[in-house]
C-alpha positions as CSV (number, residue, x, y, z in Angstrom):
1,X,-10.0,15.2,11.3
2,X,-8.7,15.7,7.7
3,X,-7.3,12.2,7.3
4,X,-10.5,10.6,8.5
5,X,-12.6,12.9,6.4
6,X,-10.4,11.9,3.4
7,X,-11.4,8.3,3.9
8,X,-15.1,9.2,4.0
9,X,-14.8,11.0,0.7
10,X,-15.2,8.1,-1.8
11,X,-13.6,10.1,-4.6
12,X,-10.5,11.0,-2.7
13,X,-7.1,9.4,-3.4
14,X,-5.9,7.6,-0.3
15,X,-2.4,6.7,-1.4
16,X,-0.6,10.0,-0.5
17,X,-1.7,9.6,3.2
18,X,-2.3,5.9,3.6
19,X,0.0,4.5,0.9
20,X,-2.8,2.0,0.0
21,X,-5.4,2.2,-2.6
22,X,-9.0,2.4,-1.4
23,X,-9.6,-1.2,-2.7
24,X,-6.6,-2.5,-0.7
25,X,-7.7,-0.6,2.4
26,X,-11.2,-1.9,2.2
27,X,-9.9,-5.4,1.7
28,X,-7.7,-5.1,4.7
29,X,-10.5,-3.8,6.9
30,X,-12.6,-6.8,5.8
31,X,-9.8,-9.3,6.5
32,X,-9.3,-7.9,10.0
33,X,-13.0,-7.7,10.9
34,X,-14.3,-10.2,13.5
35,X,-17.8,-10.9,14.8
36,X,-16.9,-8.8,17.9
37,X,-16.3,-5.6,15.8
38,X,-19.2,-3.2,15.6
39,X,-19.7,0.4,14.4
40,X,-16.8,2.7,13.5
41,X,-14.3,1.4,16.1
42,X,-12.9,-1.3,13.8
43,X,-12.6,1.1,10.9
44,X,-10.8,3.7,13.0
45,X,-8.3,1.2,14.4
46,X,-7.2,0.1,11.0
47,X,-7.1,3.7,9.6
48,X,-5.0,4.8,12.6
49,X,-2.6,1.9,12.2
50,X,-2.1,2.3,8.4
51,X,-1.7,6.1,8.7
52,X,0.9,5.6,11.4
53,X,2.7,3.0,9.3
54,X,2.5,5.2,6.2
55,X,3.8,8.3,7.8
56,X,6.3,6.8,10.3
57,X,5.4,9.5,12.7
58,X,5.0,9.6,16.4
59,X,1.9,8.6,18.3
60,X,1.5,12.2,19.3
61,X,1.2,13.4,15.7
62,X,-1.3,10.6,14.9
63,X,-3.4,11.5,17.9
64,X,-3.6,15.0,16.7
65,X,-4.5,13.9,13.2
66,X,-7.4,11.8,14.4
67,X,-8.2,13.8,17.5
68,X,-7.9,10.9,19.9
69,X,-5.7,10.3,22.9
70,X,-2.1,9.3,22.4
71,X,-2.4,6.3,24.6
72,X,-5.4,5.2,22.4
73,X,-3.2,5.4,19.3
74,X,-0.6,3.3,21.0
75,X,-3.1,0.6,21.9
76,X,-4.7,0.7,18.4
77,X,-1.3,0.3,16.7
78,X,-0.3,-2.7,18.9
79,X,-3.8,-4.3,18.7
80,X,-4.0,-4.1,14.9
81,X,-0.4,-5.4,14.6
82,X,-1.3,-8.5,16.6
83,X,-4.4,-9.1,14.4
84,X,-2.4,-8.5,11.2
85,X,0.3,-10.9,12.2
86,X,-2.3,-13.7,12.5
87,X,-2.9,-13.4,8.8
88,X,0.7,-14.1,7.8
89,X,0.2,-17.8,7.0
90,X,-2.8,-16.9,4.8
91,X,-1.0,-14.1,3.0
92,X,2.7,-15.1,2.9
93,X,3.7,-18.6,1.7
94,X,6.1,-20.4,-0.6
95,X,5.0,-20.7,-4.3
96,X,3.0,-23.8,-5.1
97,X,4.5,-26.5,-7.3
98,X,2.7,-25.2,-10.4
99,X,4.3,-21.7,-9.8
100,X,7.8,-23.1,-9.9
101,X,9.7,-23.7,-13.1
102,X,11.2,-27.1,-13.8
103,X,13.8,-26.7,-16.6
104,X,14.8,-30.4,-16.7
105,X,16.9,-30.0,-19.8
106,X,19.4,-27.6,-18.2
107,X,22.5,-28.9,-16.5
108,X,22.6,-28.5,-12.7
109,X,25.1,-25.6,-12.5
110,X,23.3,-23.6,-15.2
111,X,19.9,-24.3,-13.7
112,X,21.2,-23.1,-10.3
113,X,22.6,-19.9,-11.8
114,X,19.4,-19.2,-13.6
115,X,17.2,-19.7,-10.5
116,X,19.7,-17.9,-8.2
117,X,19.8,-14.8,-10.5
118,X,16.0,-14.9,-11.0
119,X,15.3,-15.2,-7.3
120,X,17.7,-12.3,-6.5
121,X,16.0,-10.1,-9.1
122,X,12.6,-10.9,-7.7
123,X,13.8,-10.3,-4.1
124,X,15.4,-7.0,-5.0
125,X,12.4,-5.8,-6.9
126,X,10.1,-6.8,-4.0
127,X,12.2,-4.9,-1.5
128,X,12.2,-2.0,-4.0
129,X,8.4,-2.0,-4.1
130,X,8.2,-2.2,-0.3
131,X,10.7,0.6,0.2
132,X,8.7,2.8,-2.3
133,X,5.4,2.2,-0.5
134,X,6.7,2.3,3.0
135,X,9.5,4.8,2.4
136,X,8.8,6.5,5.7
137,X,9.6,3.2,7.4
138,X,12.7,2.3,5.5
139,X,14.2,5.8,5.0
140,X,13.3,7.4,8.4
141,X,13.9,6.4,12.0
142,X,10.7,4.9,13.3
143,X,10.8,5.3,17.1
144,X,9.6,1.9,18.4
145,X,11.0,-0.6,20.8
146,X,13.6,-3.0,19.3
147,X,11.4,-6.0,20.1
148,X,8.5,-4.4,18.2
149,X,10.4,-3.5,15.1
150,X,10.4,-7.0,13.5
151,X,6.6,-7.1,13.9
152,X,6.3,-3.7,12.1
153,X,8.4,-5.0,9.2
154,X,6.3,-8.2,9.1
155,X,3.2,-6.1,8.9
156,X,4.7,-4.3,5.9
157,X,5.3,-7.6,4.1
158,X,1.7,-8.7,4.8
159,X,0.2,-5.5,3.6
160,X,2.5,-5.6,0.5
161,X,1.0,-9.0,-0.4
162,X,-2.5,-7.8,0.2
163,X,-1.9,-4.9,-2.1
164,X,-0.5,-7.1,-4.8
165,X,-3.5,-9.4,-4.6
166,X,-5.7,-6.3,-5.2
167,X,-3.6,-5.1,-8.2
168,X,-2.3,-2.2,-6.0
169,X,1.3,-2.2,-7.2
170,X,3.8,0.7,-6.8
171,X,6.8,0.4,-9.1
172,X,10.0,0.8,-7.2
173,X,11.5,4.3,-7.3
174,X,15.0,4.6,-8.8
175,X,16.6,5.9,-5.6
176,X,15.9,2.7,-3.7
177,X,18.3,0.8,-5.9
178,X,21.1,3.3,-5.6
179,X,24.2,1.6,-4.1
180,X,25.5,2.7,-0.7
181,X,28.8,4.5,-1.3
182,X,29.7,4.0,2.3
183,X,29.2,0.2,2.2
184,X,32.3,-1.9,2.8
185,X,33.6,-4.0,0.0
186,X,32.8,-7.7,0.5
187,X,35.7,-9.9,1.5
188,X,36.3,-13.1,-0.4
189,X,36.1,-16.3,1.6
190,X,39.5,-17.7,2.3
191,X,38.4,-21.3,1.8
192,X,37.3,-20.9,-1.8
193,X,37.3,-24.7,-2.4
194,X,35.0,-25.3,0.6
195,X,32.7,-22.6,-0.7
196,X,32.5,-24.2,-4.1
197,X,31.6,-27.5,-2.5
198,X,28.8,-25.9,-0.5
199,X,27.5,-24.2,-3.7
200,X,27.5,-27.5,-5.6
201,X,25.6,-29.2,-2.8
202,X,23.0,-26.4,-2.8
203,X,22.7,-26.6,-6.6
204,X,22.1,-30.3,-6.4
205,X,19.6,-29.9,-3.6
206,X,17.4,-27.2,-5.2
207,X,17.9,-28.3,-8.8
208,X,14.4,-29.4,-10.1
209,X,13.2,-31.0,-6.9
210,X,10.1,-33.1,-6.9
211,X,8.7,-31.0,-4.0
212,X,9.8,-28.2,-1.7
213,X,13.3,-28.7,-0.3
214,X,13.0,-30.4,3.1
215,X,15.2,-27.8,4.8
216,X,12.8,-25.1,3.9
217,X,9.7,-26.9,5.2
218,X,10.9,-26.9,8.8
219,X,11.0,-23.1,9.1
220,X,8.1,-20.7,9.6
221,X,9.3,-17.8,7.5
222,X,7.5,-14.5,7.7
């Protein structure tokens, strides 16, 4: 069991196989542990799940890597996924009021443009980091049921935040930002005046609010 032996070697670099640093992996194991977990079973579940996610390979390949039945790998992956999704409200949340900028001296339109551009830059970089860490997921075809795919992506975002909290950051690779040459050109909205009105309304709504925008509070985003 080379991948398991790799984890047992405290001097070994885990990122090539698990895509997480040892500190992040240990933190994850601790967060998912419950009072019902005993012995090596809990460790093995997490290692199997993270290895499967990092390699985006079949359950059969993972079962051979850990020398356990394929059905056991399937059960472990789905079990850890459920446990990990329960952490989303602890790990993923909107910025606090102190984290948000409040440039009161800027005019509404300029303020909106600034925040829109900044948010887009942050979002693109975040996706770039995720694609770099979980490149096997985003650049290969992971064979899972369609209903299970959103849960897998949600787990990627949760693990991303856990890694960031542990200083485990992978700078986005250049290729993840390369434009898709086959992508269709965007079509301009025919009702441009209506679009401008919507934009002005959005700018007024998000421009230096006293608290989170009400429309955002009613949703439970992942």
